[in-house]
VOVO-811853 format. One record per residue (C-alpha): residue in three letters; x, y, z. Coordinates in nm, 4 decimals, always signed. Layout:
! residues N
{rest ALA | xx X | yy Y | zz Z}
...
! end
This chain:
! residues 269
{rest MET | xx -1.2762 | yy +0.0685 | zz +0.6532}
{rest GLU | xx -1.2921 | yy +0.3569 | zz +0.4660}
{rest ILE | xx -1.1278 | yy +0.7121 | zz +0.4587}
{rest ILE | xx -1.2662 | yy +0.9863 | zz +0.3308}
{rest LEU | xx -1.0842 | yy +1.3654 | zz +0.2319}
{rest HIS | xx -1.2226 | yy +1.6365 | zz +0.2309}
{rest GLY | xx -1.0589 | yy +1.9195 | zz +0.0814}
{rest VAL | xx -0.7108 | yy +1.8354 | zz +0.1932}
{rest SER | xx -0.4318 | yy +2.0722 | zz +0.1189}
{rest TYR | xx -0.0452 | yy +2.0913 | zz +0.2537}
{rest ARG | xx +0.1834 | yy +2.3515 | zz +0.2611}
{rest ASN | xx +0.5664 | yy +2.3671 | zz +0.3371}
{rest LYS | xx +0.6457 | yy +2.7350 | zz +0.4307}
{rest SER | xx +0.4620 | yy +2.9078 | zz +0.1701}
{rest LYS | xx +0.4536 | yy +2.6653 | zz -0.1021}
{rest THR | xx +0.1698 | yy +2.4484 | zz -0.1634}
{rest ILE | xx +0.2598 | yy +2.0280 | zz -0.2201}
{rest LEU | xx -0.0663 | yy +1.8906 | zz -0.2322}
{rest ASP | xx -0.3687 | yy +2.0811 | zz -0.2833}
{rest LYS | xx -0.7511 | yy +2.0379 | zz -0.2163}
{rest ILE | xx -0.8157 | yy +1.6747 | zz -0.2243}
{rest SER | xx -1.1252 | yy +1.4987 | zz -0.2121}
{rest LEU | xx -1.1835 | yy +1.1549 | zz -0.2566}
{rest CYS | xx -1.2904 | yy +0.8028 | zz +0.0056}
{rest ILE | xx -1.0356 | yy +0.5197 | zz -0.0537}
{rest LYS | xx -1.3094 | yy +0.1857 | zz -0.0026}
{rest ASP | xx -1.3358 | yy -0.0701 | zz +0.2413}
{rest ASN | xx -1.1456 | yy -0.4114 | zz +0.1987}
{rest LYS | xx -0.9963 | yy -0.2914 | zz -0.1544}
{rest ILE | xx -0.6753 | yy -0.2770 | zz -0.2433}
{rest THR | xx -0.6131 | yy +0.0835 | zz -0.3562}
{rest GLY | xx -0.3291 | yy +0.2117 | zz -0.5734}
{rest VAL | xx -0.1381 | yy +0.5178 | zz -0.5069}
{rest ILE | xx +0.0867 | yy +0.6542 | zz -0.7963}
{rest GLY | xx +0.2390 | yy +1.0027 | zz -0.8759}
{rest ASP | xx +0.3746 | yy +1.2433 | zz -0.7190}
{rest ASN | xx +0.3983 | yy +1.3165 | zz -0.3635}
{rest LYS | xx +0.2710 | yy +0.9592 | zz -0.2968}
{rest THR | xx +0.4539 | yy +0.9249 | zz +0.0813}
{rest LEU | xx +0.3765 | yy +1.2605 | zz +0.1650}
{rest PHE | xx -0.0151 | yy +1.1151 | zz +0.0730}
{rest LEU | xx +0.0096 | yy +0.8017 | zz +0.3066}
{rest GLU | xx +0.2111 | yy +1.0373 | zz +0.5996}
{rest LEU | xx -0.1333 | yy +1.2771 | zz +0.5932}
{rest LEU | xx -0.3091 | yy +0.9247 | zz +0.5968}
{rest ASP | xx -0.1438 | yy +0.7932 | zz +0.8963}
{rest ALA | xx -0.1061 | yy +1.1621 | zz +1.0646}
{rest ILE | xx +0.2736 | yy +1.1709 | zz +1.0705}
{rest ALA | xx +0.1939 | yy +1.4749 | zz +0.8646}
{rest ILE | xx -0.0819 | yy +1.6972 | zz +0.9691}
{rest PRO | xx -0.3342 | yy +1.8459 | zz +0.6558}
{rest SER | xx -0.2941 | yy +2.2771 | zz +0.6572}
{rest SER | xx -0.6681 | yy +2.2439 | zz +0.5726}
{rest GLY | xx -0.9302 | yy +1.9968 | zz +0.5227}
{rest ASP | xx -1.0035 | yy +1.7068 | zz +0.6821}
{rest ILE | xx -0.9706 | yy +1.2937 | zz +0.7014}
{rest TYR | xx -1.2103 | yy +1.0965 | zz +0.8414}
{rest ILE | xx -1.1388 | yy +0.6995 | zz +0.9124}
{rest ASP | xx -1.3980 | yy +0.4997 | zz +1.0394}
{rest ARG | xx -1.5860 | yy +0.8268 | zz +1.0790}
{rest ARG | xx -1.3483 | yy +0.9771 | zz +1.3125}
{rest LYS | xx -1.1867 | yy +1.2632 | zz +1.2026}
{rest VAL | xx -0.7540 | yy +1.2630 | zz +1.1971}
{rest GLU | xx -0.6825 | yy +1.4889 | zz +1.4853}
{rest ARG | xx -0.3670 | yy +1.5189 | zz +1.7390}
{rest ASP | xx -0.6464 | yy +1.4181 | zz +1.9925}
{rest ASN | xx -0.7072 | yy +1.0859 | zz +1.8589}
{rest LEU | xx -0.3713 | yy +0.9873 | zz +1.7117}
{rest ASP | xx -0.3529 | yy +0.6861 | zz +1.9535}
{rest TYR | xx -0.6506 | yy +0.5243 | zz +1.8328}
{rest ILE | xx -0.5537 | yy +0.6053 | zz +1.4516}
{rest ARG | xx -0.2065 | yy +0.4505 | zz +1.4726}
{rest GLN | xx -0.3851 | yy +0.1237 | zz +1.6069}
{rest ILE | xx -0.5715 | yy +0.0864 | zz +1.3132}
{rest ILE | xx -0.3510 | yy +0.2217 | zz +1.0573}
{rest SER | xx -0.0443 | yy +0.1217 | zz +0.9426}
{rest LEU | xx +0.2613 | yy +0.2248 | zz +0.7554}
{rest VAL | xx +0.4731 | yy +0.0384 | zz +0.6057}
{rest ARG | xx +0.8114 | yy +0.2349 | zz +0.4583}
{rest GLN | xx +1.0138 | yy +0.2302 | zz +0.1644}
{rest ASN | xx +1.3399 | yy +0.2093 | zz +0.3651}
{rest SER | xx +1.2694 | yy -0.0867 | zz +0.5874}
{rest LEU | xx +1.5474 | yy +0.0702 | zz +0.8722}
{rest ASP | xx +1.3897 | yy +0.3467 | zz +0.8489}
{rest ASN | xx +1.1013 | yy +0.1968 | zz +1.0180}
{rest PHE | xx +1.3854 | yy +0.0848 | zz +1.2737}
{rest PHE | xx +1.4423 | yy +0.1707 | zz +1.6368}
{rest THR | xx +1.5894 | yy -0.0694 | zz +1.8004}
{rest THR | xx +1.8599 | yy -0.3813 | zz +1.7214}
{rest THR | xx +1.6294 | yy -0.6993 | zz +1.7397}
{rest VAL | xx +1.3101 | yy -0.7792 | zz +1.6129}
{rest LYS | xx +1.1692 | yy -0.8112 | zz +1.9733}
{rest GLU | xx +1.2996 | yy -0.4723 | zz +2.1170}
{rest GLU | xx +1.1243 | yy -0.3871 | zz +1.8373}
{rest MET | xx +0.7517 | yy -0.5171 | zz +1.8794}
{rest ASN | xx +0.8055 | yy -0.4033 | zz +2.2135}
{rest PHE | xx +0.8731 | yy -0.0619 | zz +2.1568}
{rest VAL | xx +0.5829 | yy +0.0024 | zz +1.9111}
{rest THR | xx +0.3149 | yy -0.1807 | zz +2.1046}
{rest LYS | xx +0.4894 | yy +0.0328 | zz +2.4133}
{rest MET | xx +0.4597 | yy +0.3381 | zz +2.1822}
{rest LEU | xx +0.0777 | yy +0.2181 | zz +2.0642}
{rest HIS | xx -0.0008 | yy +0.1779 | zz +2.4128}
{rest TYR | xx -0.1162 | yy -0.1722 | zz +2.2858}
{rest ASN | xx -0.1646 | yy -0.3820 | zz +2.5857}
{rest THR | xx -0.2180 | yy -0.7470 | zz +2.5647}
{rest GLU | xx -0.1391 | yy -1.0649 | zz +2.8401}
{rest LYS | xx -0.0748 | yy -1.2569 | zz +2.5111}
{rest ILE | xx +0.1801 | yy -1.0003 | zz +2.3602}
{rest ASN | xx +0.4599 | yy -1.2894 | zz +2.3076}
{rest LYS | xx +0.2161 | yy -1.4910 | zz +2.1363}
{rest LYS | xx +0.1012 | yy -1.1706 | zz +1.8864}
{rest MET | xx +0.4535 | yy -1.1392 | zz +1.7976}
{rest ILE | xx +0.4775 | yy -1.4975 | zz +1.7329}
{rest ASP | xx +0.1400 | yy -1.5102 | zz +1.5067}
{rest SER | xx +0.2585 | yy -1.1976 | zz +1.3535}
{rest LEU | xx +0.5596 | yy -1.3322 | zz +1.2140}
{rest LYS | xx +0.4091 | yy -1.6614 | zz +1.1329}
{rest LEU | xx +0.1804 | yy -1.4781 | zz +0.9197}
{rest VAL | xx +0.3983 | yy -1.3405 | zz +0.6553}
{rest GLY | xx +0.6158 | yy -1.6702 | zz +0.6939}
{rest LEU | xx +0.9252 | yy -1.6065 | zz +0.9284}
{rest ASP | xx +0.9189 | yy -1.8790 | zz +1.2420}
{rest GLU | xx +0.9264 | yy -1.7751 | zz +1.6001}
{rest SER | xx +1.3168 | yy -1.8054 | zz +1.6184}
{rest TYR | xx +1.2946 | yy -1.4362 | zz +1.4090}
{rest ILE | xx +1.1931 | yy -1.2995 | zz +1.7173}
{rest LYS | xx +1.6163 | yy -1.2829 | zz +1.8725}
{rest ARG | xx +1.7656 | yy -1.1772 | zz +1.5438}
{rest SER | xx +1.8757 | yy -0.8933 | zz +1.4873}
{rest LEU | xx +1.7775 | yy -0.6706 | zz +1.2840}
{rest PHE | xx +2.0911 | yy -0.5774 | zz +1.0948}
{rest THR | xx +2.1556 | yy -0.9653 | zz +0.9989}
{rest LEU | xx +1.8492 | yy -0.9588 | zz +0.7972}
{rest SER | xx +1.8698 | yy -0.9848 | zz +0.4244}
{rest ALA | xx +1.6578 | yy -0.7053 | zz +0.2810}
{rest SER | xx +1.3170 | yy -0.9121 | zz +0.2022}
{rest GLU | xx +1.3629 | yy -1.0381 | zz +0.5597}
{rest ARG | xx +1.3511 | yy -0.6584 | zz +0.7035}
{rest LYS | xx +1.0371 | yy -0.6315 | zz +0.4666}
{rest LEU | xx +0.8803 | yy -0.9084 | zz +0.5761}
{rest VAL | xx +0.9671 | yy -0.8220 | zz +0.9688}
{rest GLN | xx +0.8190 | yy -0.4712 | zz +0.8946}
{rest ILE | xx +0.5041 | yy -0.6245 | zz +0.7471}
{rest ALA | xx +0.4908 | yy -0.8272 | zz +1.0828}
{rest ILE | xx +0.5709 | yy -0.5744 | zz +1.3261}
{rest SER | xx +0.2444 | yy -0.3542 | zz +1.1499}
{rest LEU | xx +0.0131 | yy -0.6229 | zz +1.2455}
{rest ILE | xx +0.0797 | yy -0.6889 | zz +1.5922}
{rest THR | xx -0.2155 | yy -0.4406 | zz +1.6914}
{rest ASN | xx -0.4221 | yy -0.6021 | zz +1.4055}
{rest PRO | xx -0.5276 | yy -0.2450 | zz +1.2263}
{rest LYS | xx -0.7794 | yy -0.2441 | zz +1.0070}
{rest ILE | xx -0.5181 | yy -0.0593 | zz +0.7028}
{rest ILE | xx -0.2181 | yy -0.1674 | zz +0.6044}
{rest MET | xx -0.0470 | yy +0.1056 | zz +0.3786}
{rest PHE | xx +0.2792 | yy +0.0304 | zz +0.1443}
{rest ASP | xx +0.5116 | yy +0.2830 | zz +0.0496}
{rest GLU | xx +0.7435 | yy +0.1348 | zz -0.2431}
{rest PRO | xx +0.7424 | yy -0.2092 | zz -0.1120}
{rest PHE | xx +0.8937 | yy -0.3906 | zz -0.3596}
{rest GLU | xx +1.2245 | yy -0.1814 | zz -0.4534}
{rest GLU | xx +1.4410 | yy -0.4124 | zz -0.2891}
{rest LEU | xx +1.3302 | yy -0.7312 | zz -0.3537}
{rest ASP | xx +1.3491 | yy -0.9773 | zz -0.6352}
{rest ASN | xx +1.1165 | yy -1.1255 | zz -0.7988}
{rest ARG | xx +1.0753 | yy -1.4512 | zz -0.5800}
{rest ASN | xx +1.0289 | yy -1.1902 | zz -0.3053}
{rest ARG | xx +0.7990 | yy -0.9475 | zz -0.4673}
{rest LYS | xx +0.5470 | yy -1.2690 | zz -0.5165}
{rest ILE | xx +0.5901 | yy -1.3525 | zz -0.1707}
{rest ILE | xx +0.4577 | yy -0.9764 | zz -0.0735}
{rest LEU | xx +0.1863 | yy -0.9629 | zz -0.3266}
{rest LYS | xx +0.0619 | yy -1.2935 | zz -0.1859}
{rest LEU | xx +0.0786 | yy -1.1841 | zz +0.1574}
{rest ILE | xx -0.1404 | yy -0.8421 | zz +0.0910}
{rest ARG | xx -0.3783 | yy -1.0458 | zz -0.1008}
{rest LYS | xx -0.4109 | yy -1.2888 | zz +0.1938}
{rest LEU | xx -0.4352 | yy -0.9801 | zz +0.3923}
{rest LYS | xx -0.7695 | yy -0.8081 | zz +0.1913}
{rest VAL | xx -0.9596 | yy -1.1572 | zz +0.0888}
{rest LYS | xx -0.8788 | yy -1.3688 | zz +0.4653}
{rest TYR | xx -0.8385 | yy -1.0602 | zz +0.6878}
{rest ASN | xx -1.1039 | yy -0.8232 | zz +0.5282}
{rest LYS | xx -0.8025 | yy -0.5188 | zz +0.5462}
{rest THR | xx -0.7950 | yy -0.2473 | zz +0.3842}
{rest ILE | xx -0.4546 | yy -0.2118 | zz +0.1909}
{rest ILE | xx -0.3263 | yy +0.1168 | zz +0.0392}
{rest ILE | xx +0.0021 | yy +0.0638 | zz -0.1994}
{rest ALA | xx +0.1981 | yy +0.2998 | zz -0.3618}
{rest THR | xx +0.4572 | yy +0.2443 | zz -0.6663}
{rest ASN | xx +0.5089 | yy +0.3672 | zz -0.9799}
{rest ASP | xx +0.4793 | yy +0.0409 | zz -1.1170}
{rest THR | xx +0.1981 | yy +0.0456 | zz -1.3250}
{rest ASN | xx +0.2498 | yy -0.3926 | zz -1.3800}
{rest ILE | xx +0.1793 | yy -0.4701 | zz -1.0185}
{rest LEU | xx -0.0606 | yy -0.1643 | zz -0.9661}
{rest TYR | xx -0.2969 | yy -0.3612 | zz -1.2710}
{rest GLU | xx -0.2424 | yy -0.7008 | zz -1.1428}
{rest ASN | xx -0.3304 | yy -0.6023 | zz -0.7762}
{rest CYS | xx -0.5710 | yy -0.3495 | zz -0.7695}
{rest ASP | xx -0.9291 | yy -0.2697 | zz -0.7468}
{rest ASP | xx -0.8911 | yy +0.1028 | zz -0.7044}
{rest LEU | xx -0.6411 | yy +0.3339 | zz -0.8353}
{rest ILE | xx -0.5422 | yy +0.7414 | zz -0.7190}
{rest ILE | xx -0.2540 | yy +0.9345 | zz -0.9640}
{rest ILE | xx -0.1641 | yy +1.2173 | zz -0.7934}
{rest LYS | xx +0.0310 | yy +1.4643 | zz -1.0632}
{rest GLY | xx +0.1880 | yy +1.7778 | zz -0.8715}
{rest MET | xx -0.0389 | yy +1.9117 | zz -0.6510}
{rest LYS | xx -0.3696 | yy +1.7534 | zz -0.7570}
{rest VAL | xx -0.5420 | yy +1.4351 | zz -0.8067}
{rest ILE | xx -0.5844 | yy +1.3782 | zz -1.1485}
{rest ALA | xx -0.7462 | yy +1.0162 | zz -1.1385}
{rest ALA | xx -0.9377 | yy +0.8372 | zz -0.8838}
{rest ASP | xx -1.1345 | yy +0.5200 | zz -0.9642}
{rest ASN | xx -1.1709 | yy +0.1718 | zz -1.0521}
{rest SER | xx -0.8369 | yy +0.0401 | zz -1.1724}
{rest ASP | xx -0.9162 | yy -0.1314 | zz -1.4589}
{rest LEU | xx -1.1149 | yy +0.1974 | zz -1.6080}
{rest ILE | xx -0.8105 | yy +0.4006 | zz -1.5183}
{rest PHE | xx -0.5521 | yy +0.1712 | zz -1.6898}
{rest LYS | xx -0.7533 | yy +0.0666 | zz -1.9998}
{rest ASP | xx -0.6817 | yy +0.4666 | zz -2.0961}
{rest ILE | xx -0.4047 | yy +0.4731 | zz -2.2704}
{rest GLU | xx -0.4512 | yy +0.8355 | zz -2.3969}
{rest PHE | xx -0.4977 | yy +0.9248 | zz -2.0673}
{rest LEU | xx -0.1859 | yy +0.7217 | zz -1.9135}
{rest LYS | xx +0.0376 | yy +0.8681 | zz -2.1860}
{rest LYS | xx -0.0830 | yy +1.2161 | zz -2.1976}
{rest ASN | xx +0.0063 | yy +1.2096 | zz -1.8128}
{rest ASN | xx +0.3062 | yy +1.0063 | zz -1.8420}
{rest ILE | xx +0.2426 | yy +0.7042 | zz -1.6906}
{rest ASP | xx +0.3479 | yy +0.3974 | zz -1.7916}
{rest VAL | xx +0.1074 | yy +0.1605 | zz -1.9334}
{rest PRO | xx +0.1401 | yy -0.1586 | zz -1.7735}
{rest ASN | xx +0.2069 | yy -0.4773 | zz -2.0265}
{rest LEU | xx -0.0520 | yy -0.6364 | zz -2.0082}
{rest VAL | xx -0.2830 | yy -0.3913 | zz -2.1092}
{rest LEU | xx -0.0793 | yy -0.2449 | zz -2.4109}
{rest PHE | xx -0.0801 | yy -0.6144 | zz -2.5524}
{rest THR | xx -0.3973 | yy -0.6908 | zz -2.5288}
{rest HIS | xx -0.4245 | yy -0.3180 | zz -2.7014}
{rest LEU | xx -0.1983 | yy -0.3419 | zz -2.9804}
{rest ALA | xx -0.3887 | yy -0.6660 | zz -3.1031}
{rest LYS | xx -0.7247 | yy -0.5402 | zz -3.0337}
{rest ASN | xx -0.5727 | yy -0.2412 | zz -3.2818}
{rest LYS | xx -0.4958 | yy -0.5391 | zz -3.5638}
{rest LYS | xx -0.8725 | yy -0.6837 | zz -3.5133}
{rest VAL | xx -0.7304 | yy -0.9648 | zz -3.2411}
{rest ARG | xx -1.0628 | yy -1.0452 | zz -3.0197}
{rest LEU | xx -0.8979 | yy -1.0504 | zz -2.6863}
{rest MET | xx -1.0369 | yy -0.9787 | zz -2.3591}
{rest TYR | xx -0.8005 | yy -0.7584 | zz -2.1267}
{rest HIS | xx -0.6669 | yy -1.0004 | zz -1.8448}
{rest LYS | xx -0.5406 | yy -0.9264 | zz -1.5438}
{rest ASP | xx -0.3204 | yy -1.2774 | zz -1.5294}
{rest ILE | xx -0.0694 | yy -1.3604 | zz -1.7663}
{rest LYS | xx -0.1683 | yy -1.7199 | zz -1.7956}
{rest ASP | xx -0.5231 | yy -1.6187 | zz -1.8662}
{rest LEU | xx -0.3851 | yy -1.3826 | zz -2.1718}
{rest ILE | xx -0.1364 | yy -1.6635 | zz -2.2897}
{rest LYS | xx -0.5080 | yy -1.8796 | zz -2.2949}
{rest ASP | xx -0.6734 | yy -1.6043 | zz -2.5159}
{rest VAL | xx -0.3946 | yy -1.5551 | zz -2.7018}
{rest TYR | xx -0.4302 | yy -1.9559 | zz -2.7981}
{rest LYS | xx -0.7935 | yy -1.9096 | zz -2.8527}
{rest HIS | xx -0.8209 | yy -1.6056 | zz -3.1086}
{rest VAL | xx -0.4701 | yy -1.6350 | zz -3.2863}
! end
């Protein structure tokens, strides 16, 4: 489901935070957002914040106060701090709270809850668990499960990996890819971890200060090392290694998977 922004600005009192953003977030892609004011950018898409000027369209419908129920059912935001997402004490209470708030009614709501938990790798016993007895990784998975109950077309993640160890990062990334490939979801990931974004994103948006300074295919942006350094953005490790090797006349290709890069190194070194 495509998202289009036309001249979107956001001001807090007299201060401009985001200024005249115009771009398109493509359907069924994983889009990374990096840089400044990432959370505010996601909140504008989710209609938590309303633009001071300009328009946002999702599925060709303008995001505005009159159609918030529809917007909230098709787009879901998984916040950075898992506890910020919770308003009750148990997993089932939280799921009930969210479905009622979104006016999402179905006779099979209990099955929907269990199916959502299973989709993120949690068994149905979690539905009875207290949110405050869960580990950080379990809370993150429950957050995602709750976001999936209404079957949203767009799922946004705000710094989803900060509380997780490497094992659980891989679990979340595998789930994100599955949501895109198997369930045709549009995914937006806001994080400053350029390694994760390079290896997993189709497109990339870079926000510097008030402006979007780049919005394009992620490979094209990440391979422009001078641009990244000029804007104080970390060069992904795989890109940097390949770039240095090319400077030494080693004929390597750019790869998003370390295993593919290692094979290429053995072939040419």
